[in-house]
C-alpha positions in Angstrom: -49.0 -5.2 67.6 -46.1 -7.6 67.7 -43.2 -7.6 65.2 -44.2 -10.8 63.4 -45.0 -11.0 59.7 -46.3 -14.3 58.3 -46.9 -13.9 54.6 -48.5 -17.3 54.0 -47.4 -20.7 52.9 -45.2 -21.5 49.8 -45.7 -24.5 47.5 -43.7 -27.4 48.8 -40.6 -28.6 46.9 -41.4 -31.5 44.6 -40.0 -34.9 45.4 -37.9 -36.6 44.2 -35.7 -33.6 43.3 -32.3 -32.5 42.2 -31.1 -28.9 42.4 -29.1 -29.0 39.2 -31.8 -30.7 37.1 -34.3 -28.1 38.3 -32.0 -25.2 37.4 -31.6 -26.4 33.8 -35.0 -27.9 33.3 -35.8 -25.2 30.7 -33.2 -26.7 28.4 -35.8 -29.2 27.3 -38.3 -26.5 26.5 -36.1 -24.1 24.5 -32.7 -25.7 23.9 -31.4 -23.1 21.5 -32.2 -20.1 23.7 -29.1 -18.3 25.0 -28.7 -19.1 28.7 -25.4 -17.3 29.3 -23.4 -14.5 27.7 -20.0 -13.6 29.0 -19.5 -10.1 27.7 -16.4 -8.0 27.3 -15.5 -4.5 26.3 -16.4 -4.8 22.6 -19.4 -6.3 20.8 -17.1 -9.0 19.4 -15.8 -10.0 22.9 -18.7 -12.2 23.9 -19.1 -16.0 24.6 -22.5 -17.5 24.4 -23.9 -20.7 25.8 -27.3 -22.1 24.8 -29.5 -23.9 27.4 -28.8 -27.2 25.5 -25.0 -26.6 25.6 -25.0 -25.7 29.2 -27.2 -28.7 30.1 -24.9 -31.1 28.2 -21.8 -29.7 29.8 -23.2 -30.1 33.3 -24.4 -33.6 32.7 -21.1 -34.5 31.2 -19.2 -33.3 34.3 -21.5 -35.4 36.3 -20.6 -38.4 34.2 -16.9 -37.7 34.5 -17.1 -37.4 38.3 -18.9 -40.7 38.5 -16.4 -42.4 36.3 -13.7 -41.3 38.8 -15.5 -43.4 41.4 -17.3 -40.7 43.3 -20.6 -41.7 44.8 -23.6 -39.6 46.1 -22.7 -37.7 49.2 -19.0 -37.4 48.4 -17.8 -33.8 48.6 -16.2 -31.7 45.8 -14.1 -28.6 46.6 -14.2 -26.1 43.8 -11.1 -23.9 43.4 -11.8 -22.2 40.1 -11.5 -18.5 39.2 -13.8 -16.2 37.3 -14.7 -18.6 34.5 -17.8 -20.4 33.2 -16.2 -23.7 34.4 -17.0 -22.6 38.0 -20.9 -22.9 37.7 -20.6 -25.9 35.4 -18.5 -27.7 38.0 -20.9 -26.7 40.8 -24.0 -27.9 39.0 -22.2 -31.0 37.6 -21.3 -32.1 41.1 -24.8 -31.6 42.4 -26.3 -33.3 39.3 -24.3 -36.4 40.2 -25.6 -36.3 43.8 -22.3 -35.1 45.2 -21.9 -32.2 47.6 -20.5 -29.1 46.0 -18.2 -26.8 48.1 -17.8 -23.5 46.1 -15.0 -21.3 47.4 -13.5 -17.9 46.6 -10.4 -18.0 44.4 -9.0 -15.2 46.7 -8.6 -17.6 49.6 -5.0 -18.2 50.6 -3.4 -21.6 51.2 -3.9 -21.4 55.0 -7.5 -20.4 54.6 -8.4 -23.1 52.1 -6.4 -25.7 54.2 -8.8 -25.0 57.1 -11.8 -25.4 54.8 -10.6 -28.7 53.4 -9.8 -30.0 56.9 -13.4 -29.2 58.0 -15.2 -30.5 54.9 -13.1 -33.5 53.9 -13.4 -33.3 50.0 -13.1 -36.5 48.0 -11.8 -34.5 45.0 -10.7 -30.9 44.2 -11.6 -29.2 40.9 -8.9 -26.6 40.5 -7.5 -24.0 38.1 -3.7 -23.6 37.9 -2.4 -20.7 40.0 -5.2 -20.8 42.6 -4.2 -21.8 46.2 -4.8 -25.5 47.1 -5.0 -26.9 50.6 -1.9 -28.3 52.3 -1.9 -31.9 53.8 -5.0 -32.9 51.8 -5.1 -36.3 50.1 -7.9 -35.5 47.7 -6.9 -35.8 44.1 -6.9 -32.6 42.0 -8.8 -32.4 38.7 -7.5 -29.5 36.5 -9.4 -27.4 34.0 -8.1 -29.5 31.0 -9.6 -32.6 32.4 -12.8 -30.8 33.5 -13.2 -29.5 30.0 -12.9 -33.1 28.7 -15.6 -34.2 31.1 -17.9 -31.5 29.7 -17.9 -33.4 26.4 -18.7 -36.8 27.9 -22.1 -38.4 27.3 -24.8 -37.1 29.7 -25.8 -39.1 32.8 -29.2 -38.9 34.5 -29.5 -36.6 37.5 -29.4 -38.2 40.9 -32.9 -37.6 42.2 -33.8 -38.0 45.8 -35.1 -36.4 49.0 -35.1 -32.6 48.5 -33.9 -32.3 52.1 -30.6 -34.0 51.5 -27.4 -32.1 51.5 -26.5 -30.4 48.1 -23.8 -27.8 48.9 -21.7 -26.2 51.6 -20.9 -22.5 51.8 -18.1 -21.3 54.1 -18.5 -18.0 55.8 -16.8 -16.2 58.6 -18.2 -17.2 61.9 -18.4 -15.1 65.0 -15.7 -17.3 66.5 -13.3 -16.2 63.8 -13.2 -19.7 62.3 -14.8 -20.5 58.9 -18.2 -22.0 59.4 -19.6 -24.5 56.9 -23.3 -23.6 56.1 -25.0 -26.8 54.8 -27.9 -26.4 52.3 -30.3 -28.9 51.0 -31.4 -29.3 47.4 -34.7 -27.6 48.3 -32.8 -24.3 48.8 -33.1 -23.5 45.1 -36.8 -24.1 45.1 -37.2 -21.6 48.0 -35.5 -19.0 45.9 -38.7 -18.8 43.8 -40.0 -16.4 46.5 -37.4 -13.9 45.2 -38.7 -14.0 41.6 -41.5 -11.5 42.4 -40.5 -10.6 46.0 -37.3 -8.9 44.8 -36.4 -9.4 41.1 -39.7 -9.1 39.2 -38.0 -11.7 37.0 -39.5 -13.3 33.8 -38.1 -15.6 31.0 -37.8 -12.5 28.8 -35.3 -10.8 31.1 -31.5 -10.3 30.4 -30.0 -10.1 33.8 -26.4 -8.7 34.1 -24.6 -9.4 37.4 -21.4 -7.4 38.1 -19.8 -10.0 40.3 -17.5 -12.9 39.4 -18.7 -16.4 38.7 -17.3 -17.7 41.9 -19.1 -15.4 44.3 -22.2 -16.9 45.9 -24.2 -13.7 45.3 -23.5 -14.1 41.6 -24.0 -17.8 41.6 -27.5 -17.4 43.0 -28.9 -14.1 41.7 -26.8 -13.9 38.6 -27.0 -17.5 37.3 -29.2 -20.0 39.1 -32.3 -17.9 39.4 -32.3 -16.6 35.8 -31.7 -20.1 34.5 -34.4 -21.6 36.7 -37.0 -19.3 35.1 -35.6 -19.5 31.6 -34.1 -16.0 31.3 -30.6 -15.0 29.9 -27.8 -14.5 32.4 -25.0 -12.1 31.5 -21.7 -12.0 33.3 -19.0 -9.3 32.7 -15.7 -10.9 31.4 -12.7 -11.1 33.8 -11.0 -7.7 34.0 -14.1 -5.6 33.6 -14.0 -2.5 35.8 -17.0 -0.8 37.3 -16.6 2.2 34.9 -17.1 -0.3 32.0 -20.5 -1.6 33.2 -22.7 1.3 32.0 -21.6 0.7 28.4 -22.3 -3.1 28.8 -25.8 -2.3 30.2 -26.6 -0.3 27.1 -24.9 -2.4 24.5 -26.2 -5.8 25.8 -29.8 -4.8 26.2 -29.8 -5.5 29.9 -33.2 -5.4 31.5 -32.1 -6.1 35.1 -28.7 -5.2 36.7 -27.4 -6.6 40.0 -24.4 -5.6 42.0 -23.2 -4.7 45.5 -23.6 -1.1 46.8 -19.8 -0.6 46.5 -20.0 -1.3 42.7 -22.9 1.2 42.3 -20.9 3.8 44.1 -18.0 3.4 41.7 -20.2 3.4 38.7 -21.8 6.7 39.8 -18.5 8.5 40.6 -18.6 10.6 37.4 -22.1 12.0 38.0 -22.8 11.3 34.3 -26.1 10.0 33.0 -26.2 6.3 32.2 -27.9 5.4 29.0 -29.9 2.2 29.7 -32.9 2.1 27.2 -33.9 -1.5 28.1 -33.1 -1.5 31.8 -36.2 -1.9 34.0 -34.5 -1.7 37.5 -31.4 -2.6 39.5 -30.9 -5.0 42.4 -28.6 -4.5 45.4 -27.4 -6.9 48.1 -24.4 -7.9 50.1 -24.3 -4.9 52.4 -26.6 -2.1 53.4 -27.6 0.1 50.4 -27.2 3.8 51.3 -30.2 5.9 50.3 -28.0 8.4 48.6 -26.7 5.7 46.2 -30.2 4.6 45.3 -31.2 8.2 44.6 -28.2 8.9 42.5 -28.8 5.7 40.5 -32.3 6.6 39.8 -31.2 10.1 38.7 -28.5 8.7 36.4 -30.6 5.9 34.8 -34.2 6.8 35.4 -34.7 3.3 37.0 -35.3 2.3 40.5 -32.9 0.3 42.7 -34.2 -2.4 45.0 -32.4 -3.7 48.1 -32.5 -7.2 49.7 -31.4 -8.3 53.2 -30.2 -11.9 53.8 -27.3 -14.1 54.8 -25.6 -17.3 53.8 -27.8 -19.3 56.1 -31.0 -18.4 54.4 -30.2 -16.2 51.4 -32.3 -13.1 50.9 -35.8 -13.0 52.5 -36.5 -9.3 53.1 -36.5 -7.0 50.0 -38.1 -4.2 48.1 -39.4 -5.0 44.6 -40.8 -3.1 41.6 -44.3 -4.4 42.5 -43.8 -3.6 46.3 -41.2 -0.9 46.7 -39.5 -0.4 50.1 -40.8 2.4 52.2 -38.4 5.4 52.5 -35.6 4.5 54.9 -36.4 0.8 55.0 -34.9 -2.2 53.2 -38.3 -3.7 52.2 -40.7 -6.4 53.4 -40.8 -10.1 54.0 -41.1 -11.9 50.7 -44.4 -13.7 50.1 -44.0 -17.1 51.6 -41.7 -16.0 54.4 -42.4 -15.7 58.1 -40.1 -13.3 60.0 -40.0 -11.6 63.4 -38.1 -9.0 65.4 -37.0 -10.5 68.7 -36.0 -9.0 72.0 -33.4 -10.3 74.5 -35.9 -12.8 75.8 -36.3 -14.4 72.4 -39.9 -13.1 72.0 -41.2 -10.7 69.4 -41.1 -7.0 70.4 -43.8 -4.5 69.7 -43.8 -2.9 66.3 -41.5 0.0 66.0 -39.1 -1.3 68.7 -35.6 -2.5 67.8 -34.6 -6.1 68.0 -32.9 -9.0 66.2 -34.3 -10.0 62.8 -35.3 -13.7 62.8 -36.7 -16.1 60.2 -38.9 -19.0 61.0 -37.1 -22.4 61.2 -39.8 -23.7 58.9 -38.5 -21.6 56.1 -37.7 -23.9 53.1 -34.7 -21.8 52.2 -33.1 -22.1 55.7 -29.9 -24.1 56.0 -29.9 -27.7 57.2 -27.4 -26.6 59.8 -23.7 -25.9 60.2 -21.0 -28.4 59.4 -20.1 -28.7 63.1 -23.5 -30.2 63.7 -25.1 -27.1 65.3 -28.1 -25.5 63.6 -31.5 -24.0 63.9 -33.6 -24.9 66.9 -36.9 -23.7 68.3 -39.2 -21.5 66.3 -36.8 -18.8 65.1 -33.3 -18.5 63.6 -31.8 -15.2 64.6 -29.7 -13.4 61.9 -27.7 -11.1 64.2 -29.0 -8.0 62.3 -30.7 -5.3 64.5 -33.8 -4.0 62.8 -37.2 -2.6 63.5 -40.6 -3.5 61.9 -43.1 -0.8 61.2 -46.9 -1.1 61.4 -46.9 -1.9 57.7 -44.3 -4.6 58.1 -41.4 -2.6 56.6 -38.0 -3.6 57.9 -35.5 -0.9 58.7 -31.9 -2.0 59.2 -30.2 -0.6 62.3 -26.8 -2.5 62.2 -25.2 -5.7 63.2 -25.9 -7.1 66.7 -22.3 -8.3 66.9 -18.8 -7.3 65.8 -19.1 -8.9 62.3 -17.8 -6.6 59.5 -18.9 -6.3 55.9 -16.3 -6.0 53.2 -17.7 -5.5 49.7 -20.6 -7.8 50.4 -18.6 -10.5 52.3 -19.1 -11.0 56.0 -15.8 -11.0 57.8 -15.1 -11.8 61.4 -12.7 -9.5 63.2 -11.4 -12.5 65.1 -10.2 -14.1 61.9 -8.3 -11.0 60.9 -6.8 -10.5 64.4 -5.7 -14.2 64.5 -3.8 -13.7 61.2 -1.5 -11.2 62.9 -1.0 -13.1 66.2 2.5 -14.4 65.1 3.8 -11.1 63.6 7.1 -9.9 65.0 6.8 -6.6 66.8 3.0 -6.7 67.2 1.8 -7.5 70.7 -2.0 -7.2 70.4 -4.4 -6.7 67.5 -7.9 -5.4 67.3 -10.0 -5.2 64.2 -13.1 -3.1 63.3 -14.9 -1.7 60.4 -14.5 2.1 60.4 -16.2 4.8 58.4 -13.6 6.9 56.4 -16.2 9.0 54.5 -19.9 9.2 54.0 -21.3 5.7 53.3 -17.8 4.1 53.0 -16.5 1.7 55.6 -13.2 -0.2 55.5 -11.5 -2.8 57.7 -8.9 -1.3 60.1 -6.4 -3.2 62.2 -5.4 -1.5 65.4 -2.3 -2.9 67.1 0.1 -2.4 70.0 3.8 -2.9 70.1 7.1 -1.2 70.9 6.9 0.9 67.8 4.9 1.6 64.6 5.5 -1.1 62.1 6.1 -0.4 58.4 2.8 -0.5 56.5 4.4 -2.5 53.7 5.3 -5.2 56.2 1.8 -5.3 57.6 0.3 -5.6 54.1 2.7 -8.3 53.1 1.8 -10.3 56.3 -1.9 -10.0 55.5 -1.5 -11.0 51.9 0.1 -14.3 52.9 -2.7 -15.2 55.3 -6.0 -13.5 54.3 -8.1 -13.3 51.1 -8.0 -9.8 49.6 -11.4 -8.8 50.8 -10.4 -9.7 54.4 -7.2 -7.7 54.4 -7.2 -4.4 56.4 -7.1 -1.2 54.4 -5.9 0.8 57.5 -3.3 0.1 60.1 -3.3 2.1 63.3 -0.7 1.8 66.1 -2.0 2.4 69.6 -0.3 2.7 73.0 -2.9 0.3 74.5 -6.1 -1.5 73.5 -9.4 -0.4 75.0 -10.9 -3.2 77.2 -13.9 -3.7 79.5 -13.8 -4.6 83.2 -13.5 -8.3 82.3 -10.5 -7.6 80.1 -12.3 -8.1 76.8 -11.4 -6.0 73.8 -13.9 -3.3 73.1 -14.1 -3.0 69.3 -16.9 -0.4 69.5 -14.5 2.0 71.3 -11.8 1.3 68.6 -14.3 2.3 65.9 -15.8 5.3 67.7 -12.4 6.7 68.8 -11.1 6.5 65.2 -14.2 8.1 63.7 -14.2 10.9 66.2 -10.7 11.9 65.2 -11.3 11.6 61.5 
């Protein structure tokens, strides 16, 4: 039996369509229901937004952007931190038919300059203190003006072809350069497959996401999906630490909790029980979920934890769910409506049980339109780069990356991008980067380098801080007499990793 799983067709996206209008359509049905709670350390430290308030703010931003002369198809770069203005700006731009470009506030000026050069924004929505691109002519709209836009009269959503461009996400490419992933308005419709295939989500749920507003995992799982179904989204206030989250889960009557595995590990450090009387289950994505973390979570809370696999190009499409739990050792199954395969080196499905590259059908409604450079999915399958195997029952077991891409707290990071950042550092001749395991189930980014002598770690850290977002910065610096290379002179990062781990 071949490693192909076709779970059946999904209802087509309606047309005409607008992503933002769809996400907040429930505002007409129950305008006074709380759509969003930003919760802090005390019961008094909470900000609430009703569906009607959120809808008006989004439509007001759309009006304000139109009044600035922007027209459908213009691009809007969002440089806002962990604040509610981030998703409002994102949806407001899309509501107006513009193309939203969400970006991490951690990006440095050189990083965001490259993104702006590739995407050509017509305007930048920015918060003071967050790095802006150099040599960019786009006007900057600050938070004060954005807040004024939120109070403007509503404008009608720009309806059109669900296949037209709605937003661009930048991710580390295998070349070490940022890659713009272009998604259509229909991408949000495709996320309905996660409602039962991963979340078991209903309008009655109160879903708390541990991430910041400006992380794409939070934006999708923590905000867009709960709002699309009419549930209440909860986001921890800025400054909330992982050890604060158990108290929030109990106090805020959270029914579903979502985070990256690294957050779960930190929450469970104390080995104490977590009181979660309303919690139904937890969700994990961004990196491989260790079985020990899932077991410890269930012991601490009495609730199951369900993992999902995905990537920026197609979001999550393999997952376990309360109604269809993953088999032991596996990450789950293809969500209903998906068609996936495990491919061999010849691009054809392998036999079940054999390892290969996980692929999703190019007909998947959630798959990107393509990359900003014009390349994109061709043929029958889009290969993810993840090495997996498929059991006779269709369960997918993750075996690792098929390339050198690293994972840092749920963000994919190219080693080439990190290495390039150190190319001009005095006293450093060659750099090689790899994710290394420092203890059970904990990987960090390490930079290996050569040069006449060992460089001060504080100098290496300072160099990284000026060129790389925090999550891309190495946690370890190791001086080597020479870099391991293959017969063709190519750096062998696998040997870097294996040699370090063998000595640890």
